[in-house]
RODO-2510 file (C-alpha; in nm, 4 decimals, decimal comma):
residues 565
     n   res          X          Y          Z
     1     m     0,0000     0,0000     0,0000
     2     s     0,1336     0,3433    -0,0930
     3     a     0,2098     0,6119     0,1645
     4     l    -0,0709     0,8259     0,0231
     5     r    -0,3265     0,5497     0,0735
     6     r    -0,2083     0,4878     0,4271
     7     i    -0,2499     0,8554     0,5107
     8     a    -0,5905     0,8607     0,3375
     9     r    -0,7075     0,5634     0,5433
    10     s    -0,6436     0,7619     0,8605
    11     a    -0,9102     1,0169     0,7612
    12     g    -1,1834     0,8316     0,9484
    13     r    -1,3057     1,1326     1,1475
    14     v    -1,3704     1,3392     0,8350
    15     r    -1,4980     1,0582     0,6133
    16     g    -1,8557     1,1807     0,6527
    17     r    -1,7609     1,5265     0,5287
    18     i    -1,5777     1,3762     0,2324
    19     v    -1,8831     1,1657     0,1428
    20     l    -2,0984     1,4792     0,1692
    21     a    -1,8589     1,6695    -0,0567
    22     a    -1,8598     1,3821    -0,3088
    23     a    -2,2401     1,3718    -0,3123
    24     l    -2,2545     1,7478    -0,3670
    25     a    -1,9968     1,7151    -0,6470
    26     v    -2,2160     1,4605    -0,8275
    27     l    -2,5230     1,6770    -0,7764
    28     g    -2,3353     1,9806    -0,9070
    29     t    -2,2365     1,7941    -1,2225
    30     g    -2,5917     1,6686    -1,2611
    31     f    -2,7347     2,0185    -1,2262
    32     a    -2,4815     2,1553    -1,4783
    33     a    -2,5663     1,8831    -1,7297
    34     a    -2,9400     1,9297    -1,6691
    35     l    -2,9060     2,3056    -1,7191
    36     l    -2,7564     2,2586    -2,0656
    37     a    -2,9812     1,9676    -2,1609
    38     i    -3,3101     2,1315    -2,0609
    39     s    -3,2032     2,4634    -2,2090
    40     g    -3,1163     2,2915    -2,5371
    41     w    -3,4453     2,1012    -2,5336
    42     l    -3,6474     2,4176    -2,4647
    43     i    -3,4705     2,6319    -2,7266
    44     t    -3,4991     2,3618    -2,9899
    45     a    -3,8634     2,2936    -2,9086
    46     a    -3,9483     2,6647    -2,9140
    47     g    -3,7808     2,6992    -3,2532
    48     l    -3,9741     2,4055    -3,3941
    49     v    -4,2971     2,5484    -3,2571
    50     g    -4,2198     2,8730    -3,4346
    51     l    -4,1730     2,6795    -3,7566
    52     s    -4,5039     2,5011    -3,6913
    53     m    -4,3223     2,1690    -3,6998
    54     i    -4,4489     2,0587    -3,3586
    55     p    -4,7524     2,1619    -3,1516
    56     m    -4,7428     2,4136    -2,8699
    57     i    -4,5380     2,3242    -2,5612
    58     d    -4,5506     2,4188    -2,1945
    59     i    -4,2572     2,6555    -2,1349
    60     f    -4,3240     2,7133    -1,7660
    61     a    -4,2161     2,3727    -1,6349
    62     p    -3,8897     2,3671    -1,8367
    63     g    -3,8232     2,7287    -1,7371
    64     a    -3,8678     2,6457    -1,3711
    65     a    -3,6435     2,3427    -1,4146
    66     i    -3,3736     2,5600    -1,5742
    67     r    -3,3873     2,8106    -1,2880
    68     a    -3,3777     2,5276    -1,0322
    69     a    -3,0795     2,3695    -1,2093
    70     a    -2,8932     2,7030    -1,2195
    71     v    -2,9527     2,7688    -0,8496
    72     g    -2,8787     2,4065    -0,7591
    73     r    -2,5544     2,4124    -0,9558
    74     t    -2,4337     2,7210    -0,7671
    75     v    -2,5384     2,5959    -0,4243
    76     t    -2,4007     2,2435    -0,4636
    77     r    -2,0667     2,3614    -0,6009
    78     y    -2,0247     2,6050    -0,3167
    79     g    -2,1215     2,3343    -0,0688
    80     e    -1,8856     2,0876    -0,2358
    81     r    -1,5901     2,3215    -0,2010
    82     l    -1,6855     2,4122     0,1538
    83     a    -1,7237     2,0508     0,2665
    84     g    -1,4199     1,9285     0,0696
    85     h    -1,1803     2,1921     0,1989
    86     d    -1,3197     2,1629     0,5509
    87     a    -1,2656     1,7860     0,5488
    88     m    -0,9134     1,8119     0,4158
    89     l    -0,8105     2,0933     0,6490
    90     r    -0,9424     1,8998     0,9478
    91     h    -0,7572     1,5894     0,8338
    92     l    -0,4337     1,7825     0,7761
    93     s    -0,4662     1,9443     1,1177
    94     a    -0,4844     1,6003     1,2780
    95     l    -0,2019     1,4794     1,0541
    96     r     0,0176     1,7702     1,1570
    97     r    -0,0477     1,7014     1,5256
    98     r     0,0411     1,3343     1,4782
    99     a     0,3557     1,4318     1,2906
   100     f     0,4662     1,6583     1,5751
   101     r     0,3894     1,3959     1,8387
   102     r     0,5693     1,1190     1,6514
   103     l     0,8556     1,3523     1,5669
   104     m     0,9245     1,3779     1,9393
   105     t     0,9788     1,0001     1,9522
   106     r     1,2564     1,0095     1,6930
   107     p     1,6098     0,9557     1,8237
   108     v     1,8154     1,2682     1,8841
   109     r     2,0798     1,1508     1,6374
   110     w     1,8145     1,1122     1,3641
   111     l     1,6832     1,4618     1,4283
   112     g     2,0347     1,6041     1,4239
   113     a     2,0976     1,4477     1,0838
   114     v     1,7932     1,6152     0,9245
   115     a     1,8514     1,9603     0,7810
   116     e     1,6515     2,2337     0,9511
   117     g     1,4972     2,3494     0,6241
   118     d     1,4059     1,9936     0,5267
   119     l     1,2406     1,9318     0,8634
   120     l     1,0434     2,2554     0,8329
   121     t     0,9328     2,1570     0,4824
   122     r     0,8058     1,8189     0,5983
   123     l     0,6021     1,9754     0,8771
   124     t     0,4574     2,2555     0,6640
   125     r     0,4838     2,2421     0,2868
   126     d     0,4596     1,8634     0,2478
   127     i     0,1482     1,8465     0,4639
   128     d     0,0007     2,1506     0,2895
   129     t     0,0578     1,9785    -0,0459
   130     l    -0,2031     1,7194     0,0538
   131     e    -0,4630     1,9924     0,1063
   132     l    -0,5688     1,9915    -0,2607
   133     l    -0,5873     1,6133    -0,2920
   134     v    -0,9598     1,5964    -0,2147
   135     p    -1,0833     1,9102    -0,3972
   136     r    -0,8586     1,8671    -0,7033
   137     w    -0,8285     1,4892    -0,7446
   138     l    -1,0963     1,2988    -0,5554
   139     l    -1,3987     1,5239    -0,5997
   140     p    -1,3458     1,5972    -0,9739
   141     g    -1,3082     1,2235    -1,0340
   142     v    -1,6264     1,1438    -0,8422
   143     a    -1,8087     1,4272    -1,0207
   144     a    -1,6954     1,2970    -1,3620
   145     l    -1,8084     0,9424    -1,2763
   146     g    -2,1417     1,0798    -1,1624
   147     g    -2,1764     1,2764    -1,4845
   148     f    -2,1007     0,9669    -1,6930
   149     a    -2,3627     0,7722    -1,4974
   150     i    -2,6207     1,0431    -1,5603
   151     a    -2,5351     1,0501    -1,9325
   152     i    -2,5625     0,6700    -1,9584
   153     c    -2,9010     0,6684    -1,7830
   154     a    -3,0330     0,9492    -2,0058
   155     t    -2,9071     0,7722    -2,3167
   156     l    -3,0685     0,4427    -2,2120
   157     l    -3,3949     0,6268    -2,1597
   158     l    -3,3978     0,8337    -2,4790
   159     a    -3,1695     0,6709    -2,7376
   160     p    -3,0220     0,3299    -2,6443
   161     e    -2,8651     0,3057    -2,9882
   162     l    -2,6211     0,5848    -2,8896
   163     l    -2,5071     0,4083    -2,5729
   164     p    -2,1748     0,2823    -2,7199
   165     i    -2,0706     0,6409    -2,7920
   166     v    -2,1432     0,7459    -2,4356
   167     i    -1,9572     0,4474    -2,2894
   168     v    -1,6492     0,4982    -2,5100
   169     l    -1,5955     0,8495    -2,3693
   170     p    -1,4950     0,7462    -2,0129
   171     l    -1,3042     0,4456    -2,1467
   172     a    -1,1013     0,6744    -2,3743
   173     t    -1,0369     0,9175    -2,0879
   174     v    -0,8695     0,6570    -1,8643
   175     p    -0,5547     0,5998    -2,0755
   176     v    -0,5151     0,9745    -2,1271
   177     l    -0,5189     1,0338    -1,7512
   178     s    -0,2866     0,7392    -1,6935
   179     l    -0,0321     0,8776    -1,9383
   180     l    -0,0582     1,2215    -1,7797
   181     q     0,0031     1,0782    -1,4342
   182     r     0,3123     0,8928    -1,5524
   183     a     0,4473     1,1978    -1,7361
   184     g     0,3843     1,4241    -1,4375
   185     a     0,5341     1,1884    -1,1784
   186     a     0,8974     1,2862    -1,2346
   187     p     0,8464     1,6650    -1,2157
   188     g     0,6116     1,6114    -0,9219
   189     r     0,8749     1,4245    -0,7246
   190     r     1,1309     1,6867    -0,8227
   191     i     0,9052     1,9673    -0,7017
   192     v     0,8654     1,8081    -0,3599
   193     r     1,2316     1,7024    -0,3303
   194     d     1,3850     2,0253    -0,4581
   195     n     1,1518     2,2359    -0,2484
   196     a     1,2963     2,0727     0,0626
   197     r     1,6513     2,1174    -0,0653
   198     m     1,5849     2,4780    -0,1588
   199     r     1,4534     2,5541     0,1895
   200     a     1,7482     2,3761     0,3478
   201     d     1,9910     2,5760     0,1312
   202     l     1,8044     2,8989     0,2078
   203     t     1,8059     2,8296     0,5824
   204     s     2,1789     2,7558     0,5738
   205     w     2,2416     3,0717     0,3706
   206     v     2,0483     3,2888     0,6175
   207     d     2,2142     3,1287     0,9224
   208     g     2,5618     3,1749     0,7762
   209     l     2,5026     3,5091     0,6058
   210     a     2,7363     3,7030     0,8332
   211     e     3,0215     3,4595     0,7694
   212     l     2,9497     3,4485     0,3959
   213     v     2,9521     3,8271     0,3720
   214     s     3,2771     3,8448     0,5667
   215     v     3,4510     3,6177     0,3150
   216     g     3,2737     3,7657     0,0122
   217     r     3,0891     3,4452    -0,0845
   218     a     2,7287     3,5433    -0,0047
   219     a     2,6357     3,6019    -0,3692
   220     e     2,7881     3,2704    -0,4727
   221     r     2,5876     3,0769    -0,2163
   222     a     2,2759     3,2772    -0,3018
   223     e     2,3181     3,1602    -0,6604
   224     c     2,2808     2,8007    -0,5394
   225     v     1,9469     2,8884    -0,3801
   226     v     1,8382     3,0655    -0,6984
   227     n     1,9352     2,7618    -0,9056
   228     r     1,7167     2,5426    -0,6853
   229     a     1,4314     2,7867    -0,7338
   230     v     1,4835     2,7790    -1,1106
   231     l     1,4604     2,3986    -1,1082
   232     q     1,1393     2,4297    -0,9080
   233     v     0,9861     2,6700    -1,1562
   234     r     1,0866     2,4544    -1,4528
   235     a     0,9270     2,1465    -1,2977
   236     q     0,6129     2,3451    -1,2212
   237     h     0,6021     2,4758    -1,5791
   238     r     0,6322     2,1207    -1,7078
   239     q     0,3410     2,0115    -1,4936
   240     r     0,1325     2,3074    -1,6043
   241     r     0,2072     2,2272    -1,9693
   242     l     0,1049     1,8668    -1,9097
   243     e    -0,2108     1,9874    -1,7391
   244     a    -0,2945     2,2133    -2,0351
   245     l    -0,2270     1,9248    -2,2745
   246     g    -0,4468     1,6987    -2,0659
   247     q    -0,7294     1,9504    -2,0589
   248     a    -0,7073     1,9896    -2,4350
   249     s    -0,7122     1,6105    -2,4823
   250     t    -1,0040     1,5418    -2,2507
   251     s    -1,1959     1,8389    -2,3904
   252     a    -1,1385     1,7056    -2,7418
   253     l    -1,2771     1,3681    -2,6353
   254     g    -1,5816     1,5399    -2,4879
   255     y    -1,6403     1,7449    -2,8025
   256     v    -1,6028     1,4366    -3,0200
   257     a    -1,8634     1,2620    -2,8042
   258     f    -2,0900     1,5666    -2,8328
   259     w    -2,0717     1,5727    -3,2132
   260     a    -2,1105     1,1959    -3,2341
   261     v    -2,4246     1,2032    -3,0193
   262     l    -2,5566     1,5053    -3,2076
   263     i    -2,5077     1,3444    -3,5495
   264     g    -2,6409     1,0117    -3,4244
   265     g    -2,9390     1,1859    -3,2699
   266     l    -3,0181     1,3735    -3,5939
   267     l    -3,0065     1,0471    -3,7845
   268     m    -3,2518     0,9004    -3,5356
   269     v    -3,4717     1,2092    -3,5726
   270     d    -3,4651     1,1629    -3,9478
   271     a    -3,5646     0,7987    -3,8995
   272     g    -3,8469     0,9034    -3,6667
   273     r    -3,7051     0,7224    -3,3600
   274     l    -3,6217     1,0399    -3,1624
   275     t    -3,7675     1,3893    -3,1377
   276     g    -3,5591     1,6904    -3,2328
   277     p    -3,5674     1,8560    -2,8877
   278     a    -3,4644     1,5269    -2,7223
   279     a    -3,1700     1,4924    -2,9631
   280     a    -3,0583     1,8476    -2,8875
   281     g    -3,0947     1,7971    -2,5132
   282     l    -2,9022     1,4693    -2,5181
   283     s    -2,6162     1,6117    -2,7210
   284     l    -2,5905     1,9187    -2,4960
   285     l    -2,5901     1,6847    -2,1976
   286     m    -2,2693     1,5368    -2,3397
   287     l    -2,1348     1,8881    -2,3906
   288     g    -2,1947     1,9546    -2,0219
   289     l    -1,9534     1,6732    -1,9359
   290     v    -1,6654     1,8618    -2,0995
   291     e    -1,6411     2,0892    -1,7957
   292     a    -1,6144     1,7863    -1,5663
   293     l    -1,3475     1,6325    -1,7883
   294     q    -1,1369     1,9492    -1,7872
   295     a    -1,0978     1,9287    -1,4086
   296     l    -0,9448     1,5788    -1,4167
   297     p    -0,5904     1,6299    -1,5593
   298     g    -0,4773     1,8759    -1,2926
   299     g    -0,5706     1,6394    -1,0118
   300     w    -0,4091     1,3355    -1,1723
   301     i    -0,0854     1,5256    -1,2263
   302     l    -0,0983     1,6652    -0,8728
   303     r    -0,1331     1,3132    -0,7331
   304     a     0,2390     1,2477    -0,7912
   305     n     0,3250     1,5517    -0,5773
   306     c     0,0935     1,4262    -0,3041
   307     e     0,2419     1,0759    -0,3157
   308     a     0,5959     1,2124    -0,2759
   309     a     0,4864     1,4447     0,0045
   310     a     0,3042     1,1611     0,1835
   311     r     0,6157     0,9437     0,1655
   312     r     0,8288     1,2189     0,3212
   313     i     0,5696     1,2746     0,5952
   314     e     0,5717     0,9035     0,6752
   315     q     0,9508     0,9072     0,6971
   316     l     0,9257     1,1953     0,9406
   317     g     0,6563     1,0492     1,1600
   318     g     0,7317     0,6812     1,1199
   319     a     0,8013     0,4516     1,4070
   320     p     1,1463     0,5054     1,5568
   321     p     1,4158     0,2450     1,5107
   322     a     1,4142    -0,0609     1,7308
   323     d     1,6822     0,0696     1,9647
   324     a     1,4658     0,3721     2,0448
   325     r     1,1617     0,1552     2,1180
   326     r     1,3315    -0,0794     2,3597
   327     r     1,2111    -0,0580     2,7164
   328     s     1,3720    -0,1216     3,0492
   329     t     1,2501    -0,1872     3,4007
   330     h     1,4046     0,1418     3,5073
   331     g     1,1408     0,4088     3,5529
   332     a     1,1656     0,7706     3,4541
   333     p     1,2846     1,0120     3,7156
   334     g     1,0195     1,2119     3,8891
   335     s     0,9155     1,5626     3,8030
   336     s     1,1059     1,8647     3,9133
   337     g     0,9253     1,8624     4,2407
   338     a     1,0242     1,5024     4,3158
   339     g     1,3869     1,5773     4,4003
   340     r     1,7110     1,5354     4,2115
   341     s     1,7868     1,2010     4,0506
   342     p     2,0814     1,0339     4,2238
   343     a     2,4323     1,0749     4,0877
   344     p     2,4945     0,7644     3,8780
   345     r     2,7960     0,5448     3,8180
   346     l     2,9092     0,5719     3,4543
   347     e     3,1120     0,3128     3,2639
   348     l     3,2271     0,3227     2,9013
   349     d     3,3926     0,0063     2,7752
   350     d     3,5720    -0,0186     2,4370
   351     v     3,3552     0,2578     2,2879
   352     g     3,4047     0,3399     1,9234
   353     f     3,2230     0,5922     1,7072
   354     r     3,2416     0,7264     1,3530
   355     w     3,0011     0,9624     1,1757
   356     s     3,0121     0,7759     0,8460
   357     r     3,1904     0,4856     0,6820
   358     v     3,4097     0,7162     0,4754
   359     q     3,5362     0,9046     0,7807
   360     a     3,7992     0,7941     1,0286
   361     p     3,6790     0,6861     1,3739
   362     v     3,6313     0,9726     1,6174
   363     l     3,6550     0,7381     1,9163
   364     d     3,8385     0,4081     1,9051
   365     g     3,8502     0,1677     2,1990
   366     l     3,7746     0,4355     2,4584
   367     d     3,7355     0,3328     2,8234
   368     l     3,6080     0,5498     3,1070
   369     s     3,4776     0,4749     3,4552
   370     l     3,3244     0,7390     3,6809
   371     a     3,2100     0,6809     4,0368
   372     p     2,8956     0,8515     4,1651
   373     r     2,9572     1,2230     4,2392
   374     e     3,2984     1,2074     4,0716
   375     r     3,4079     1,5084     3,8691
   376     v     3,6375     1,4720     3,5692
   377     v     3,7747     1,7245     3,3209
   378     i     3,8505     1,5985     2,9703
   379     g     4,0762     1,8090     2,7515
   380     g     4,2214     1,7643     2,4085
   381     d     4,2878     1,9382     2,0803
   382     s     4,0024     2,1000     1,8956
   383     g     3,8265     1,8446     1,6766
   384     c     3,9568     1,5446     1,8670
   385     g     3,6032     1,4253     1,9517
   386     k     3,5318     1,5761     2,2954
   387     s     3,1841     1,6982     2,1983
   388     t     3,1011     1,3606     2,0426
   389     l     3,2123     1,1868     2,3614
   390     g     3,0011     1,4295     2,5641
   391     r     2,6886     1,3470     2,3638
   392     i     2,7525     0,9745     2,4100
   393     i     2,7915     1,0199     2,7846
   394     a     2,4722     1,2292     2,7931
   395     g     2,2857     0,9519     2,6099
   396     e     2,2216     1,1444     2,2878
   397     l     2,4410     0,9303     2,0624
   398     d     2,4534     0,5527     2,0486
   399     p     2,8224     0,4729     1,9915
   400     g     2,7442     0,1653     1,7837
   401     r     3,0478    -0,0109     1,9276
   402     g     3,1289    -0,0935     2,2866
   403     s     2,9008    -0,0419     2,5828
   404     v     2,7785     0,2510     2,7893
   405     r     2,6429     0,1551     3,1302
   406     i     2,4738     0,3710     3,3906
   407     d     2,4571     0,2110     3,7335
   408     g     2,5422    -0,1189     3,5673
   409     a     2,2556    -0,1084     3,3130
   410     d     2,3014    -0,0688     2,9378
   411     a     2,2174     0,2966     2,8783
   412     f     2,1012     0,2358     2,5221
   413     a     1,8781    -0,0608     2,6044
   414     i     1,6184     0,1632     2,7689
   415     d     1,3693     0,4111     2,6333
   416     e     1,5381     0,7259     2,5041
   417     a     1,3159     0,9562     2,7095
   418     v     1,4114     0,7715     3,0284
   419     r     1,7799     0,7731     2,9335
   420     l     1,7873     1,1445     2,8554
   421     a     1,5965     1,2283     3,1740
   422     r     1,8927     1,1046     3,3786
   423     s     2,1499     1,3395     3,2296
   424     g     2,1851     1,6917     3,1032
   425     i     2,4325     1,8520     2,8641
   426     l     2,5518     2,2043     2,7968
   427     e     2,6160     2,2119     2,4220
   428     q     2,8840     2,4262     2,2604
   429     a     2,6075     2,6153     2,0781
   430     p     2,3193     2,6194     2,3286
   431     t     1,9735     2,7271     2,2127
   432     l     1,7704     3,0039     2,3731
   433     f     1,4116     3,0489     2,2690
   434     s     1,2150     3,3538     2,1652
   435     d     1,0475     3,3973     2,5016
   436     t     1,1012     3,5705     2,8334
   437     l     1,4146     3,5254     3,0405
   438     e     1,2055     3,3547     3,3072
   439     a     1,0448     3,1132     3,0587
   440     n     1,3868     3,0141     2,9228
   441     l     1,5098     2,9409     3,2748
   442     r     1,1952     2,7514     3,3744
   443     l     1,2599     2,4980     3,1012
   444     g     1,5084     2,3563     3,3513
   445     d     1,2629     2,3596     3,6423
   446     p     0,9033     2,4673     3,5746
   447     e     0,8311     2,4785     3,9489
   448     a     1,1333     2,6863     4,0493
   449     s     1,0594     2,9784     4,2786
   450     t     1,1679     3,3310     4,1922
   451     a     1,4271     3,3089     4,4679
   452     r     1,5707     2,9931     4,3089
   453     l     1,5888     3,1657     3,9706
   454     d     1,7666     3,4616     4,1250
   455     a     2,0078     3,2265     4,2996
   456     v     2,1054     3,0402     3,9831
   457     l     2,1531     3,3693     3,7970
   458     d     2,3805     3,4833     4,0765
   459     a     2,5735     3,1564     4,0474
   460     v     2,6518     3,2224     3,6797
   461     d     2,7317     3,5908     3,7486
   462     l     2,4222     3,7257     3,5714
   463     a     2,2153     3,8459     3,8687
   464     g     2,3238     4,2094     3,8331
   465     w     2,2644     4,2029     3,4580
   466     a     1,9156     4,0573     3,5066
   467     r     1,8232     4,3207     3,7663
   468     d     1,9216     4,5979     3,5265
   469     l     1,6967     4,4681     3,2488
   470     p     1,3901     4,6881     3,1769
   471     r     1,1453     4,4189     3,2901
   472     g     1,3707     4,1896     3,4899
   473     l     1,2867     3,8237     3,4478
   474     s     0,9945     3,9210     3,2234
   475     t     1,2275     4,0691     2,9614
   476     w     1,1731     3,9105     2,6221
   477     l     1,4721     3,7430     2,4596
   478     g     1,5130     3,7418     2,0823
   479     e     1,5210     3,4251     1,8768
   480     r     1,8325     3,2172     1,9510
   481     g     1,9202     3,4692     2,2208
   482     a     1,9424     3,7654     1,9833
   483     g     2,0709     4,0728     2,1669
   484     l     2,2849     3,8695     2,4070
   485     s     2,6570     3,8217     2,3882
   486     g     2,7926     3,4720     2,3388
   487     g     2,9079     3,4572     2,7004
   488     q     2,5695     3,5717     2,8334
   489     a     2,3810     3,3193     2,6203
   490     r     2,6086     3,0356     2,7334
   491     r     2,5742     3,1298     3,0995
   492     l     2,1940     3,1438     3,0695
   493     a     2,1975     2,7973     2,9169
   494     l     2,4261     2,6815     3,1991
   495     a     2,1866     2,8285     3,4570
   496     r     1,8964     2,6467     3,2918
   497     l     2,0879     2,3178     3,3067
   498     l     2,1780     2,3694     3,6731
   499     l     1,8078     2,4122     3,7550
   500     t     1,7348     2,0606     3,6317
   501     r     1,7249     1,7627     3,8645
   502     r     1,9663     1,5562     3,6553
   503     g     2,2244     1,3525     3,8425
   504     l     2,4743     1,3458     3,5518
   505     l     2,5885     1,6686     3,3864
   506     v     2,8108     1,7135     3,0820
   507     l     2,9495     2,0654     3,0408
   508     d     3,0997     2,1274     2,6984
   509     e     3,3254     2,4350     2,7117
   510     p     3,1278     2,5985     2,9975
   511     f     3,3593     2,9011     3,0133
   512     a     3,4017     2,9706     2,6424
   513     g     3,3822     3,3412     2,5642
   514     l     3,4483     3,4480     2,9244
   515     d     3,7456     3,6381     3,0534
   516     e     3,9520     3,4785     3,3280
   517     a     3,7962     3,6793     3,6124
   518     t     3,4398     3,6053     3,5032
   519     a     3,5203     3,2381     3,4461
   520     s     3,6586     3,2150     3,8004
   521     r     3,3474     3,3784     3,9486
   522     v     3,1203     3,1431     3,7530
   523     a     3,3236     2,8381     3,8519
   524     e     3,3024     2,9409     4,2174
   525     g     2,9317     3,0236     4,1923
   526     i     2,8208     2,6967     4,0367
   527     e     3,0251     2,4829     4,2782
   528     p     2,7298     2,4257     4,5192
   529     w     2,5021     2,3416     4,2249
   530     l     2,7403     2,0673     4,1083
   531     a     2,7621     1,9021     4,4482
   532     d     2,6280     1,5454     4,4682
   533     r     2,6295     1,5115     4,0899
   534     t     2,8465     1,3166     3,8521
   535     v     3,0064     1,5839     3,6337
   536     v     3,2035     1,5613     3,3077
   537     v     3,3630     1,8865     3,1896
   538     l     3,4932     1,9175     2,8339
   539     s     3,7029     2,2291     2,8347
   540     h     4,0205     2,4080     2,7365
   541     d     3,9966     2,7144     2,9570
   542     a     3,9701     2,7593     3,3304
   543     a     3,8574     2,4029     3,3882
   544     g     4,0989     2,3700     3,6768
   545     s     3,8974     2,6182     3,8824
   546     l     3,6200     2,3591     3,9038
   547     r     3,8471     2,1457     4,1217
   548     p     3,8066     1,8117     3,9388
   549     d     3,8842     1,4747     4,0890
   550     r     4,0661     1,3742     3,7694
   551     e     4,1955     1,5333     3,4516
   552     l     4,2053     1,3300     3,1307
   553     v     4,3066     1,4058     2,7740
   554     l     4,1395     1,2671     2,4625
   555     e     4,4067     1,1616     2,2129
   556     r     4,3536     0,9534     1,8997
   557     g     4,0135     0,8381     2,0121
   558     r     4,1223     0,7275     2,3602
   559     l     4,1510     0,8816     2,7052
   560     v     4,4877     0,9167     2,8743
   561     a     4,5791     1,0661     3,2096
   562     g     4,6341     1,4398     3,1936
   563     g     4,7265     1,5232     3,5490
   564     a     4,6042     1,4919     3,9032
   565     a     4,3594     1,7259     4,0679
***
């Protein structure tokens, strides 16, 4: 079963609205066909009466029927669009919520490997692509089938001899639509794929704009984004050309059917087996189907876009790998009000890690044993793998080789949420959110009192700065900490981490961007907050002021003694 069908099958809650929209679509096509057919019958009959070829007719009943068909056509088409869009928007809203919920179950390493622009595209543009599936593919198809059924019934009633002509029309339309779908599949997949790549390139360009400008390469990188956009436009033009070709082809089939029924009907009139007004009405009924046929190509071409988008959505929200689904008997730590989780014992045995097969191992046969409440500083040259080791210790990265045990249990044999709840990490590039200073801090402890927030700010030497802010803790921070210096942003992230109840902390370059005096004050201030925790510090500068129990150096993927505390 295709990804699109699997997503469609989950539309149970809106199935009633879709059925209503489909019924209104058939009624709308029926009213449109009836409007032309009755009008043609009335005009033809009135002309024949004027020529004294037939007796007088009642014009009031057909006139009322024409007005009813015109009003019915307008009302049903409006209702069809209202019900169809409402059903699809409701379904997409539920789909987006499921995607967000299931996204949160994906492993951290998987999320880190997905480009920011690509992730944004999957959550927005790919889901939005499915919005037109019902109104542009399903409903036009149902309306066309309903129109064919009406034409067949009318032909059986008035002129059964013309039935083969009416039946050939839908049969001839199927291969045309099939060819269009095949021809539009490649540009459809390219539109969805390149849109994600274009957004990823654009996001990277915006994030690195300052650096690109400083080295004079901004225009060059912008050209890459423009080239992606050009490919997008070309693929869209190809689909639009195919859609125009499809509309011309299906319209031609409809017109051929119209002329065939008209000529056949006139022959039957000449033979006395059909009245002139009935022949005109039947032929115009076929002409009314042309409008329904013209709506089909666009939806069939669009279906390839929807299929590609559905596949990408499934990849985003699919079940996590087996290692992320495994459970353990260890429960999750309590909430922030339940007290700090105990400082664990940490053991790494023969750990190896590489980012890809073509790259050299970052860690190779690494061993490390930490007792509860032990504090170790790990140094090493830039790029030697300290940050990678820190993420493994924090439970974010499965090393793939060797074992990582916390209190004797395999850390990666338990649920990821439980594993991550035991440890916290200060990344080299911490993230602050577009929210108040207080809200950013309360991510570490939602139940923290104002006094506790003030205390942790004082620990990281930011209490005076916070008091001088226009609105204190209620001051709004810009996105990614805009308006803060690098040192301030890092210290806020450190304060947020200290507020957590995690028993194992990994601090990656906690004093980066700080002068020696400030680093010493911060190291002294956070000392009480690190008590009774197992702490791993990855640092080059001022790490000694944290008074570690051991100092190690990471060299060639392994840890060696670097000095005594």
